[in-house]
N, C-alpha and C positions, 0 to 999 in steps of 0.2 A: 552759830550753831544751826545746823540744817534740821529740817523736820524728820528726815529719814536718813540714817547713816548707812555705811557700807555693809553692815551686818544685818540690816532689815529691822532695826529698832527705831521706834518713834521717840524722838527727842533724846536718843541715846539710852533710854531706860526700859521701854516695854517692847518686846518682840511682837511683830505682826501676827505670827502663828499663835502665840499665846493669847493675844487679844481676840483672834478669830475663834479659838477653842472656847474661851470664856463666854463669848456672845452666843455660840451654839448651845452651850449648856444652859445659859440663862433663858434662851427662847424655849428650850425643851421643858424646863421646869415651869416656866410661865404657861406653856401650852397645857401641861398636865393639870394645873390648878385653875386655869381660867376657862378653857374650852368646855362646852357643855358635853356631858356624857349621858349614858343611859341610866345612870344611878342604880346599877345592880339589877335592873329589870331584864327579862329575856324578851328580846324583840318587841319592846314596848308594852308587854303584858305585865301588869304589876300585881294582879290579884288572882290567886289560885281559885279554880272553880271545881265543882263536883263533876266527876266523870264516872262512867260505867263502861266496862269492857267485858266482852265474852272471849274466853280462851278455850280452844278445843284441844283435848289431849287424846291422842290415838295410840292404841297398842301399848299401853302402859302394862308391863309385866309385873304381876303381883300375885303372891300365893293366895291371899284371901281378899278379893275385891270388895266384899261387903264390909269387912273391917276397915279398909281404907276409906270407903265412902262415909262411914260414921265420923271420921276425923275432920271432914269438911262441913262442919255445922255452920249455918248462916250466922253472921255476926262475929265469927272468929277471924283472926288475922293471918295473912300469908306474907312471906317475904318475896319480893319480886326482884329479879335480876334481868335487865334488858341489855343486850349486846355486851355482856360481861361486865356491866356497870350496875351496882346495887341501886335500885330505884325506890327502896323503902318498903313500907308495909301498906297493904291494901286490905279492905274488909271483904269477906265472902258474902255475897248477897244470896246466891243459890248455886246448887250443884245438881246436874242432871246426868244420870248414867245413860249412855246410848246403847241400844241393842246391837249386838254383833250380828252381822248378816253375811250370808254367802250368796254368790251369784249361781243360781241353779238353772241349767239349760232345760228348756221346755220342749215338748214334742214338736211344736211348730217352728222350732229354731230360735225362738226368742229367749231372753234371759229374764229370770224373776228373782228378786232379792227376798230371801227367806231367812228367818231367824236361825242362827247357828245352833244346832241341836246338841253339840258336844258338851257334856257336863264338866269336862276337865279343862276348860279354857281358863288359863291363868293370865288373862289379858283383859283390860278394861278400856273402854272409850267413854269420855265424859266431856261435858261443857261446864266450865266454871265461870260464873258471872261475878265479877269483883267491882267494888266501888272504891274511889279514893279521890284525892285532890291533885289536880294537874293544872298546867298552864296551856291555854290555847294560843298558839302562835301562827304566824303566816305559813310555817312549814309543817304544822300539825300539832299534836299533843306532846307536851313535855312532861314526863313523870319522873321525879327524882333527878332532874337535870339530864335526862336521856330521852330522846325522841322515841315515841311509840306509835306505830302505825299498823293498819291492818296488814297481816302477813308477817309482822315481826315475831321472832321466836323469843319467848320469855321463859325464864327458868323459875320454877316455883320451888322454894327452899324452906324447909321446916326441920324440926328436930329429928324425925325419923324417916323423912322422904325428901327426895330431890329429883325433879323430872322437868321435862320441857313441854311446852304447849305453844300453840300458834294463835295470835290475836285474830279473831274473825269479825269483830264488830266493836266500834267505839261510839259512845253516845255522851254528849255534853248535857248535864242535867239542869243547869241553870244558865240563863242567857246573858250573863255579865260580859 
């Protein structure tokens, strides 16, 4: 009896192709369970830390801006959506309404920014400062498994409003 017969079987019983496939499967399974992994951490960061971000909202059209501003009380929660991915809830730290200004030409040819005198302006500009827990990685802040950077557009979603803003600052509050 020869070791390898005419049909490629070892000792006439086991096919070389079947044996090769079984070894590949065995090595893959062993690699999954034996090789070290990141154990669920994002880029080596295992502990969320407190972060604070400023989001600017420009030109939000609303019938009653004062009524909208009262809904943003410090300590209440906002739902954040970053790059069409829900990023969870963040706390409102502060909200500051910005004055609407117009560029007014001066007699010397320069421009001066003056407060918009129109009483029927149904538009509001504001800066919302929010706090939450995120992970600091080599690529930046990860909030709710989504990267958030300065310039990122975020969607602020609540019961009776949904609008977009732009992240203009990110601060890490503790140094872990």
